[in-house]
C-alpha positions, 0 to 999 in steps of 0.5 A: 798218559795213564789211567791209574797209578800202580798203588791204586790197583787192586782185585776190584780192577780185575778184568779192566784195561788200564794204562800205567807209567813208572820206573821199571825194576827187576826185569826177569826173563824166565823163558823165551815166552815169559817175562816179569817186570816190577813197575813202580811209581810214587804210589806203589808197585805192580808186577807186569807179565809179558806172555808170548801167547797173549802179547802182540809183537812179543819178540820185539817187546821182549827185546825192549824189556830185556834192554831196560836199565834199572829205573828206566821209565816206561808206559804200559797198557794191558789187562788186570788179572788175578795172580795165582793164590800160591804166588800172593805174598804180603798184605798189599792189595796190589800183590793179589793182581798183576798186569798182563801187558800188551804194549810197552813204550820206553819214556826215558831210558835211564843211564847207569845210576851212581847207586841203586836207591832201592838196595839199602844194604849197598847204599853209598856214603851220605855225601854221595847220596846228597850229591845225587839227591834226586836218586836218594829221594826215590828211597821208600824211607825218604818218600815216606818221610816227605809225605809225612811232613806234608801231611803234618804240615797240612794238619797244623794249618787246618788246626790253626785255621780252625782255632782262629789264627791268621797265616801271615808271611813275614820278610826274609830280607831283614836286618842284622840283630844281636839275638844270638847265632851268626846270621847270613848277610845278603849284600845289596846295591842300595848303599855301599857296604849295606847288607840285609840279614836272613832272619834267625826267626820272625820274632820281632815281626810277630811281636809287631803283628800283635801291636798291629792288632792281629791277635792270633798269628801263625806261620810255617816260617823259614829261618836261617842261622850260620852256626856249627852243624850237627845231626839236629841242626841245618843252616836253613830250617822251618818252624811253626811260629805262633803268637797270641795277644791277651794270653797267659802261658797256660793259654798258649800251652793249651793251644800247643797241647791240642795241636800236638794231640791232633798231629799225633792222632792224624799221623801216628793214630796215637791219642796223646793225653793232656795236660802235659806234665810241667816241671821247673828248670831247677827240677829238670837240671837237678834231677836229670842234669838237663833242661830238656830231660828224657823222663822215660827212665829213672836214673835220677841225680841226687843232690848231696849238700852234706858233701860241701860247705861252700854255699856256691857249690852244688854237690850231686851224685848219680847212681847206676844200679848194678853198673859196677857189675854189669859194665866191663872195663871196656864198656866203662871207657865211654864214661871216663872219656866223657868225664875227661872231655868235660874237664879238658873243655874247662867247664867252669861250672864243674870242678870235680867229677869222679866215677866210683865202684861200690863194693862190700869194702867201700868205694874205689877211686877215692884219691886225695883230689876227689870230693869224697876223699875230702869229705871223708877226711873228717870221719872215714866212717861216714861213707856208709851213711852217704851210700845209704842216703843215696840208696847205693848198694854193692855192685852199683856205679856212682858218679860224684860231681860238684859244680858252681851254683853261679852258672846256669846248668843247662846240661851238666856232666852228670846229665850227660852221664845219665843219658850215656848210661841209659843208652848203654843199658838199652844196648845190653838189654837192661833197660827197656824203653818202648818205642811208642812211649811219648813223654811230653812235658813243659819245662818252666821257670827258667832264670831270665838271665844267666852267667857263663862265667863263675863270678857273681859280678860277671855280665848277665845275658838273656837266657833265651832272648831279651824280649822275654817277660819276667815272672810277675812276682819277680818284677821288683827284683828286675831293678834290685837283683836281676840274677834272681829273676825268673822268666815267663819262658816255657820249653816243650820237651819230648823224650829228651828232645826240645820240640820248641820254646816260647815265652810271654813277651815284654809289652811295657816299653820302659821295662824293655828299655831297662833290660836293654840298657841296665841289665844286658848293658847293650851299647847305644848302637845295639839299643837303637837297632831295636828302636822300632820294637820299643816304639811299637810297644809304646803305641798300645801293644797288648800283652802277648806271648808265643812259641815256635816249634821246630817242624824238621825236628817234629817230623824226625820224631814222627818218622823215627829218623836219626837225622834232620837231613832225612826229613828235608827234601834238599838238605845241606851236608854236615859242613853246610854245603849243597852237594847237589847244586854245588852251593855256596859257589864263588862269586865272579869278580864282576859280581863282587865289584858290583856290590863293592866287595873285596875278598880277603884270601887269608884271615886278618892277623890279630 
């Protein structure tokens, strides 16, 4: 049907006769003898010229072009000619030429579109666009995103293949396991009441592959989690899943750094320096208030142990230079709202959070209930000493917080205030962060177990998953004081976004059973659900570890997309629905009966 695509035509094709197919846009009838049409396909666009003196059956063809609706599909034939120099605009080679058309054929006359995907200013709501995703995907931004995703995926596959990894598919129909998020269940007719579960990750399968002796495994894996959605989550997502035998965490990190370097070079033409910076979990949370810190700017949190005598309390301060002078009362409202929300949500790890403006006469906002007020009760003259220790000056904005040391602080209130401050300072032009700055870092030495309740006797849970190996030096503590054990876990972070995480795994079946039974206190039934893994570990499973990178998130960063929905061809909406295919859909009574399922219309009373 065509000899060329619109995007490949250039000045070197001048004088050649070609046939093109594509969507017609912007039909302009300049006179009774002259018509211009923009023709677009997946590879570019070209201007069509229909001229009375050089087109057979011009009147009939002109009428056909005039009746074209936006995005109707046409096929054309004609001769490539050079455009007048005065008409050439832009850098695209295709703009130097146009097609002098001698024949037009309508391939598919488009009915009125619910919206024009090519006019960005008039785009409807996201739900409308998702309900017409086939049209939304015609937008150049989404076309570029999907093509970048394809190129990134191919780059990853080539890199992994070149480094001796084997691409192995693992089952999508798995079983329910207590690994974290809610799962999607798939009923089966095999046994009444029996269900498969869609895998949250191939975690157990890839460990079994190490026991099987494959040594280096990878997979572009589809994963599923039935959890609350937000901008960086989808119920079904894709991850680059990797596992290796006989390795240290440094070996895995080296492979990942090489992979990131290759992807950034191929996709963005940017050479990333390695090795990446490495910081501990304790440093990340104490300096930045987050286990995935954005290190492109300062605003570091300062620990102030002099403010409290309680050994189980961490006192800390965040200083925003010139913040009291730079932010109006209205602009300070988001800070106050964040603090108030944090308190209202009952964060047990945060007992006291206050915002203070520093002036020549001291600090504002010091009421009887504040941490500063309690500390100053001993000696009111100590305030200058404190301000000097945190380098606070008149005109600065200071946030003071205290939180429990018993609870793992993955994202503290001061950490969120720091991120908010950076965002607002950027908007005011007071903080410059280059769009081409990529601060990769590894966060390491996470606690192997955490408590979510401010109580020394509270039940421990796995910080990441129960298969992570303890740090070698901490192995004795696993049997005496597991709360102090660090795990061989590592997260790859970029500009405040977690790209992926991994760990060295437990390969000793006795250690794994001890974690299940004596630390996590899993029920015998739950322990039995991991029996196949423990058995495999006992059959000569090598030491191994791995990592998983979120492919959707990676592509979103590569394309500077605000939402993962912009880098997935057919994503779910914000509430987890497929608005194009109208899924999920109600099952028929016959289907439910076949699986022995009864639907309760209202939730059971508690």
